[in-house]
C-alpha positions as CSV (number, residue, x, y, z in Angstrom):
1,M,99.3,94.2,140.2
2,T,100.8,91.5,138.1
3,A,102.1,88.6,140.1
4,L,105.9,88.2,140.0
5,T,107.6,84.9,139.3
6,Y,111.0,84.2,140.7
7,S,112.8,83.2,137.5
8,S,115.5,80.7,138.2
9,P,115.6,78.1,135.5
10,F,118.2,75.4,135.5
11,P,119.9,74.3,132.2
12,A,117.7,72.1,130.1
13,D,120.1,69.1,130.5
14,F,120.5,69.6,134.3
15,V,119.7,66.3,136.1
16,F,117.4,66.2,139.1
17,G,117.3,63.0,141.1
18,V,117.0,61.3,144.4
19,A,119.4,58.9,146.2
20,A,119.5,56.0,148.6
21,A,121.8,53.1,149.3
22,A,121.3,49.3,149.4
23,P,122.1,48.5,153.0
24,Q,119.9,51.4,154.3
25,I,116.7,50.5,152.4
26,E,116.7,47.0,151.1
27,G,116.3,44.9,154.2
28,A,116.3,41.2,153.4
29,A,119.7,41.2,155.1
30,F,120.1,37.4,155.0
31,A,117.7,36.5,152.2
32,D,118.4,34.6,149.0
33,G,122.1,33.9,149.7
34,K,123.2,37.4,150.8
35,G,126.2,37.3,153.0
36,E,126.8,39.2,156.3
37,S,128.1,42.7,155.9
38,I,130.2,44.6,158.4
39,W,127.1,46.7,159.3
40,D,125.0,43.5,159.9
41,R,127.7,42.5,162.5
42,F,128.3,46.0,163.9
43,C,124.6,46.8,164.6
44,R,124.4,43.7,166.8
45,Q,127.2,44.9,169.1
46,P,125.9,46.5,172.3
47,G,125.9,50.3,172.3
48,K,127.0,50.8,168.7
49,V,123.7,51.7,167.0
50,H,120.8,53.6,168.4
51,D,118.3,51.2,170.1
52,G,120.1,48.3,168.7
53,D,118.4,48.9,165.3
54,T,119.3,46.4,162.6
55,L,119.3,46.4,158.8
56,D,117.2,43.2,158.7
57,I,114.1,44.8,157.3
58,A,114.9,48.5,156.8
59,C,112.3,49.8,154.3
60,D,111.8,46.3,152.8
61,H,112.8,47.8,149.4
62,Y,114.0,44.3,148.5
63,H,110.3,43.2,148.2
64,R,108.7,46.6,147.5
65,F,111.0,48.2,144.9
66,D,108.3,48.2,142.2
67,E,106.0,50.1,144.5
68,D,108.8,52.5,145.4
69,F,109.6,53.2,141.7
70,A,106.0,53.8,141.0
71,L,106.0,56.4,143.8
72,M,109.2,58.0,142.4
73,A,107.6,58.2,139.0
74,S,104.5,59.8,140.4
75,L,106.7,62.6,141.8
76,G,108.3,63.1,138.4
77,V,111.7,61.6,139.4
78,K,113.5,60.3,136.4
79,N,117.0,59.7,137.9
80,Y,117.8,57.5,140.9
81,R,121.2,57.1,142.5
82,L,121.3,53.6,144.2
83,S,124.0,51.2,145.3
84,L,124.6,47.5,144.9
85,A,125.1,45.3,147.9
86,W,128.5,43.7,147.5
87,P,127.6,40.9,150.0
88,R,124.5,40.1,147.9
89,I,126.7,39.4,144.9
90,Y,129.7,37.8,146.6
91,P,128.6,36.7,150.1
92,S,132.1,36.0,151.2
93,G,133.6,38.9,149.4
94,N,135.7,37.1,146.8
95,G,134.4,33.5,146.9
96,E,131.4,32.0,145.1
97,L,129.1,34.2,143.0
98,N,125.5,34.4,144.3
99,Q,123.4,34.3,141.1
100,A,120.3,35.2,143.1
101,G,121.9,38.5,143.9
102,L,122.5,39.4,140.3
103,D,119.0,38.2,139.4
104,F,117.5,40.6,142.1
105,Y,119.2,43.6,140.5
106,R,118.1,42.5,137.1
107,R,114.5,42.6,138.3
108,L,115.1,46.0,140.0
109,F,116.6,47.5,136.8
110,A,113.7,46.2,134.7
111,S,111.3,47.9,137.1
112,M,113.2,51.1,136.9
113,K,113.0,51.0,133.1
114,K,109.3,50.3,133.2
115,H,108.8,53.4,135.3
116,G,111.1,55.6,133.2
117,I,113.8,56.0,135.8
118,T,117.5,56.1,134.9
119,P,119.9,54.2,137.3
120,W,123.0,55.9,138.6
121,V,124.8,53.0,140.3
122,T,127.3,53.2,143.1
123,L,129.5,50.1,143.4
124,F,130.4,50.5,147.1
125,H,128.3,52.3,149.7
126,W,129.9,51.0,153.0
127,D,128.5,47.4,153.2
128,L,131.8,45.5,153.1
129,P,131.3,41.7,153.3
130,Q,132.2,40.7,156.8
131,A,134.3,37.8,155.5
132,L,136.7,40.4,154.0
133,E,136.8,42.3,157.3
134,D,137.8,39.0,159.0
135,R,140.8,39.0,156.7
136,G,141.8,42.6,157.4
137,G,139.1,44.7,155.7
138,W,140.3,48.0,154.3
139,T,143.7,47.5,156.0
140,S,144.4,44.7,153.5
141,R,145.1,44.5,149.8
142,V,143.0,41.4,149.8
143,T,140.0,43.7,149.8
144,V,141.4,45.6,146.8
145,D,141.7,42.3,144.8
146,A,138.2,41.2,145.9
147,F,136.7,44.6,144.8
148,A,138.4,44.4,141.4
149,R,136.6,41.0,140.8
150,Y,133.3,42.3,142.2
151,A,133.5,45.4,140.0
152,D,134.3,43.4,136.9
153,T,131.4,41.1,137.6
154,V,128.7,43.7,138.1
155,V,129.7,46.0,135.3
156,K,129.8,43.1,132.9
157,A,126.4,41.9,134.2
158,F,124.6,45.2,134.0
159,A,126.3,47.0,131.1
160,G,123.1,46.8,129.2
161,D,121.1,48.4,132.0
162,V,123.5,50.9,133.5
163,K,125.4,53.7,131.8
164,H,126.1,55.9,134.9
165,W,128.5,54.5,137.4
166,I,130.0,55.7,140.6
167,T,132.9,53.8,142.1
168,M,132.9,54.5,145.9
169,N,130.8,56.5,148.3
170,E,132.5,58.8,150.8
171,I,135.9,57.3,151.4
172,R,136.5,59.2,154.6
173,C,133.5,57.6,156.3
174,F,134.4,53.9,155.7
175,T,138.1,54.5,156.4
176,Q,138.8,57.3,158.9
177,L,135.5,57.1,160.8
178,A,135.4,53.3,160.7
179,Y,139.1,52.5,161.4
180,G,140.3,55.6,163.2
181,Y,137.4,56.9,165.3
182,G,135.5,53.6,165.5
183,T,132.1,55.2,165.1
184,K,131.2,53.4,162.0
185,A,131.5,49.7,161.1
186,P,133.6,47.8,161.8
187,G,134.3,50.1,164.8
188,R,138.1,49.8,164.9
189,K,140.5,52.4,166.4
190,E,143.8,51.9,164.6
191,S,147.0,54.0,164.3
192,P,147.2,56.9,161.9
193,A,149.5,54.8,159.7
194,I,146.9,52.1,159.3
195,V,144.1,54.6,158.7
196,N,146.2,56.2,156.0
197,Q,146.7,52.8,154.4
198,T,142.9,52.2,154.4
199,F,142.6,55.5,152.4
200,H,145.1,54.2,149.9
201,H,143.4,50.8,149.5
202,A,140.1,52.7,148.9
203,L,141.7,54.8,146.2
204,L,142.9,51.7,144.5
205,C,139.4,50.3,144.5
206,H,138.2,53.5,143.0
207,G,140.8,53.0,140.3
208,H,139.6,49.4,139.7
209,G,136.0,50.7,139.4
210,V,137.1,53.1,136.7
211,R,139.0,50.4,134.9
212,A,136.1,48.0,135.0
213,V,133.7,50.5,133.5
214,R,136.3,51.3,130.7
215,E,136.8,47.6,129.9
216,F,133.2,46.3,130.3
217,G,130.8,49.2,130.5
218,G,130.1,49.4,126.8
219,A,129.3,52.4,124.6
220,G,128.2,55.5,126.5
221,A,129.2,54.3,129.9
222,V,130.6,57.0,132.3
223,V,132.2,56.8,135.7
224,G,133.4,58.9,138.6
225,L,133.9,59.0,142.3
226,T,131.5,60.3,144.9
227,D,133.5,62.2,147.6
228,N,132.5,63.9,150.8
229,C,135.3,66.4,150.5
230,D,135.9,68.7,153.4
231,V,134.2,72.0,152.4
232,C,134.9,75.6,153.5
233,I,133.2,78.9,153.0
234,P,135.1,82.2,152.9
235,V,133.7,84.5,155.6
236,T,133.7,87.3,153.1
237,E,133.9,87.0,149.4
238,T,137.0,89.0,149.1
239,P,140.3,88.0,147.5
240,A,142.1,87.4,150.9
241,D,139.4,85.2,152.4
242,I,138.8,83.3,149.1
243,A,142.6,82.6,148.9
244,A,142.6,81.4,152.5
245,A,139.6,79.1,151.7
246,Q,141.4,77.7,148.7
247,A,144.5,76.9,150.8
248,W,142.3,75.2,153.5
249,F,140.5,73.2,150.8
250,L,143.7,72.0,149.2
251,E,145.2,70.9,152.5
252,K,142.2,69.1,153.8
253,N,141.5,67.2,150.6
254,A,145.1,66.4,149.7
255,H,144.9,62.7,150.4
256,V,141.9,61.9,148.2
257,L,141.2,64.5,145.5
258,G,144.7,65.9,145.6
259,A,146.2,62.4,145.2
260,M,143.9,61.4,142.4
261,H,144.6,64.5,140.4
262,A,148.3,64.8,141.0
263,G,149.0,61.1,140.3
264,R,150.8,60.9,143.6
265,Y,150.4,62.0,147.2
266,P,151.1,65.8,147.4
267,E,154.4,66.7,149.1
268,S,152.5,68.8,151.7
269,Y,150.5,65.8,152.7
270,L,153.6,63.5,152.9
271,A,155.4,66.1,155.0
272,R,152.3,66.3,157.3
273,V,151.9,62.6,157.9
274,G,155.7,61.7,157.9
275,A,156.3,58.1,158.9
276,D,152.6,57.4,158.8
277,A,152.4,57.8,155.0
278,P,150.8,54.8,153.3
279,E,152.8,52.2,151.5
280,V,152.5,52.7,147.7
281,L,153.5,49.9,145.3
282,P,154.6,50.4,141.7
283,G,151.7,51.0,139.4
284,D,149.3,52.0,142.2
285,F,148.9,55.6,141.0
286,D,148.5,54.5,137.4
287,L,145.2,53.0,138.6
288,I,144.3,55.7,141.1
289,S,144.7,58.5,138.6
290,L,142.8,57.0,135.7
291,P,140.7,59.8,134.1
292,T,137.1,60.0,135.2
293,D,134.1,61.5,133.5
294,H,132.6,63.3,136.5
295,L,133.0,63.9,140.2
296,G,130.2,63.5,142.6
297,L,130.1,65.5,145.8
298,N,128.1,64.7,148.9
299,I,127.5,68.2,150.5
300,Y,125.9,68.7,153.8
301,T,127.8,71.4,155.7
302,G,130.9,73.5,155.8
303,T,133.6,75.3,157.8
304,Y,133.9,79.1,157.8
305,V,137.4,80.2,156.9
306,R,139.1,83.6,156.8
307,A,142.6,85.0,156.1
308,G,145.0,84.0,158.8
309,G,147.1,86.3,160.9
310,N,150.8,86.1,161.9
311,G,151.7,84.4,158.7
312,A,149.1,81.7,158.8
313,A,147.5,80.8,155.4
314,W,144.0,80.6,156.9
315,E,142.0,80.5,160.1
316,A,139.0,78.2,160.6
317,L,136.3,79.7,162.8
318,P,134.4,77.9,165.5
319,L,130.6,77.9,165.3
320,P,128.7,79.7,168.0
321,A,126.6,77.6,170.3
322,H,123.3,78.5,168.7
323,Y,124.3,78.3,165.1
324,P,121.4,76.6,163.3
325,K,121.7,72.8,162.7
326,A,119.6,69.8,162.0
327,D,119.1,67.0,164.6
328,S,122.2,65.4,163.2
329,P,124.7,67.0,165.6
330,W,127.3,67.3,162.8
331,L,124.9,68.9,160.3
332,H,125.3,72.6,160.7
333,I,123.3,74.4,158.0
334,A,125.5,76.2,155.5
335,P,124.0,76.4,152.0
336,Q,127.0,78.2,150.6
337,S,128.9,75.0,150.9
338,I,127.4,73.8,147.6
339,Y,128.7,76.9,145.8
340,W,132.2,76.8,147.2
341,A,132.7,73.0,147.0
342,T,131.8,72.9,143.3
343,R,133.6,76.0,142.5
344,F,136.9,74.9,144.2
345,C,136.7,71.4,142.6
346,A,136.4,73.1,139.2
347,E,139.0,75.8,139.7
348,L,141.6,73.8,141.7
349,Y,141.3,70.3,140.1
350,G,140.0,71.1,136.7
351,H,136.8,69.1,136.9
352,Q,134.6,69.6,133.8
353,S,131.5,67.8,135.1
354,L,130.3,67.9,138.7
355,Y,127.2,66.4,140.4
356,I,125.8,66.9,143.8
357,T,125.2,63.2,144.5
358,E,123.8,63.8,148.0
359,N,122.4,66.8,149.9
360,G,119.8,66.6,152.6
361,C,119.0,67.0,156.3
362,G,118.1,64.7,159.1
363,Y,115.5,65.3,161.8
364,N,114.1,63.0,164.4
365,D,110.4,63.8,164.9
366,E,108.4,64.1,161.7
367,P,105.0,62.6,162.4
368,V,102.2,61.9,159.8
369,V,99.3,64.1,160.8
370,N,96.1,63.9,158.8
371,G,98.0,62.2,156.0
372,E,100.7,64.9,155.8
373,V,104.2,65.5,157.0
374,L,104.7,69.2,157.1
375,D,108.5,69.2,157.0
376,L,108.9,72.9,156.2
377,H,112.4,72.8,157.6
378,R,113.5,70.4,154.9
379,R,111.7,72.4,152.2
380,D,113.7,75.5,153.4
381,F,116.9,73.5,153.4
382,L,116.3,72.2,149.9
383,R,115.3,75.6,148.4
384,N,118.3,77.4,149.9
385,H,120.8,74.8,148.7
386,L,119.3,74.8,145.3
387,R,119.7,78.6,145.1
388,E,123.5,78.1,145.8
389,A,123.6,75.4,143.1
390,H,121.9,77.8,140.7
391,R,124.4,80.5,141.6
392,A,127.3,78.2,140.9
393,I,126.0,77.4,137.4
394,A,125.5,81.1,136.7
395,D,129.1,81.7,137.7
396,G,130.3,79.1,135.2
397,V,130.8,76.1,137.5
398,P,130.2,72.9,135.4
399,L,127.5,71.6,137.8
400,H,125.3,69.2,135.8
401,G,123.0,67.6,138.4
402,Y,121.6,67.3,141.9
403,F,120.5,64.2,143.8
404,L,118.6,64.8,147.0
405,W,119.3,62.6,150.0
406,S,117.1,60.7,150.6
407,F,114.2,59.4,148.7
408,I,112.8,57.7,151.8
409,D,113.5,57.6,155.5
410,N,115.9,54.7,156.1
411,Y,118.5,53.2,158.3
412,E,120.8,56.1,159.2
413,W,123.9,54.0,160.2
414,E,124.8,54.4,163.9
415,D,121.7,56.6,164.4
416,G,119.5,53.7,163.4
417,Y,115.9,54.6,162.6
418,Q,115.8,57.6,164.9
419,R,116.9,60.1,162.3
420,R,114.9,60.8,159.1
421,F,116.4,62.2,155.9
422,G,113.7,61.2,153.5
423,I,111.3,63.2,151.5
424,V,109.0,60.2,151.8
425,H,108.0,59.1,155.3
426,C,108.4,55.4,156.1
427,D,106.4,54.0,159.0
428,Y,108.8,51.3,160.3
429,D,105.9,49.3,161.9
430,T,103.6,49.2,158.8
431,L,106.2,50.1,156.1
432,V,103.5,52.5,154.7
433,R,105.1,55.3,152.6
434,T,103.8,58.9,152.8
435,P,105.3,61.6,150.7
436,K,106.1,64.6,152.8
437,L,105.6,68.3,151.9
438,S,109.2,68.4,150.8
439,A,108.5,65.6,148.2
440,R,105.6,67.7,146.8
441,Y,107.9,70.7,146.7
442,Y,110.7,68.8,145.0
443,A,108.3,67.3,142.5
444,E,107.3,70.9,141.5
445,V,111.0,71.9,141.1
446,I,111.6,68.9,138.8
447,C,108.4,69.6,136.8
448,E,109.2,73.4,136.4
449,H,113.0,72.7,136.1
450,R,113.5,75.8,138.3
451,I,113.4,76.9,141.9
452,V,109.8,77.4,143.0
């Protein structure tokens, strides 16, 4: 009998990559003039981060980036989504420029070029300079003005090295979770009105990032936002449940994606928040709604939605107690989330170019045994999500790339070093890197350019 091959090729120009973020892997938290970030401060507050873990060393990527890029290249990775550390460039947020910070990233980009890896650079991935937080942080327009200067500086500096730019990473996390729930740095619990204002200031910074790339990025530069939009999955793929899911999606994402695309806050959102609506100054939405080249989506899980009863537009269903999840308590495994998130962004907002800029799973115990980490659960997670990405493309969704989170185990915010998302194992005592089974699997996917 002839062996059968599961034929699932991706388009020839589809981008496969890996992702990580500066504060989570670099370490060198106070080296070479870098300023304190809100996470450097937050992690030293009792009870905020698992085991009091700090970002001081992390994976020591600051000193080992060439080794890490050589490992990426050995796995066939040619695209890497990274972030720049704002406090490494402007230690006090908007004061004196730290030339050593720019020089570090010049060395890093040179190493990437040597190893044949294309940078996809995120301007802000949560590490706000503490000096700006001391002046109000995301509640203040001081941060907006400081970000504009920072964005101008780095885009000018690296226009020759970087053509793929991302403005902000996951606005909800560094606004609502950080200033509303208090679970992420700086750990504040403010009123709904103040939290809504932090969203608005973040959107303004996104606009400044787009403006900076348009003004200083040079020929061929492209830019977009990475959003962790709220995602839903219709319980059945019937017109009634799909319509309910669309209504849910529009409501839950009105204040970020809806605002960007409407050029204003949607009336439904303003009616919902009432007196807690953010203050909007003349010209704000001219900036916020600047056209982008692509939208990045960080997709991890989703909510099941069906048609509502008694006149309700939709009904969101609770998950049963034993629904499968990763060790991250919020990460319930729902591969269809990739299909529906990308489809809805294309259909409802008209996006012509979408990227999955993060997708992955976090588990606690993944030991190296006889030189291997047999993370078959991550291999299964990856394969099932790639199948949904493949389905989306087949159905006409303009999905142009996938970046796996994460290249290497790293500092997982309030979970510290307990939770591992990497396809490369990092021994935090020795800093030895060991590619996991999932890394070998993903390398084969990249090489074959199909699901294997």
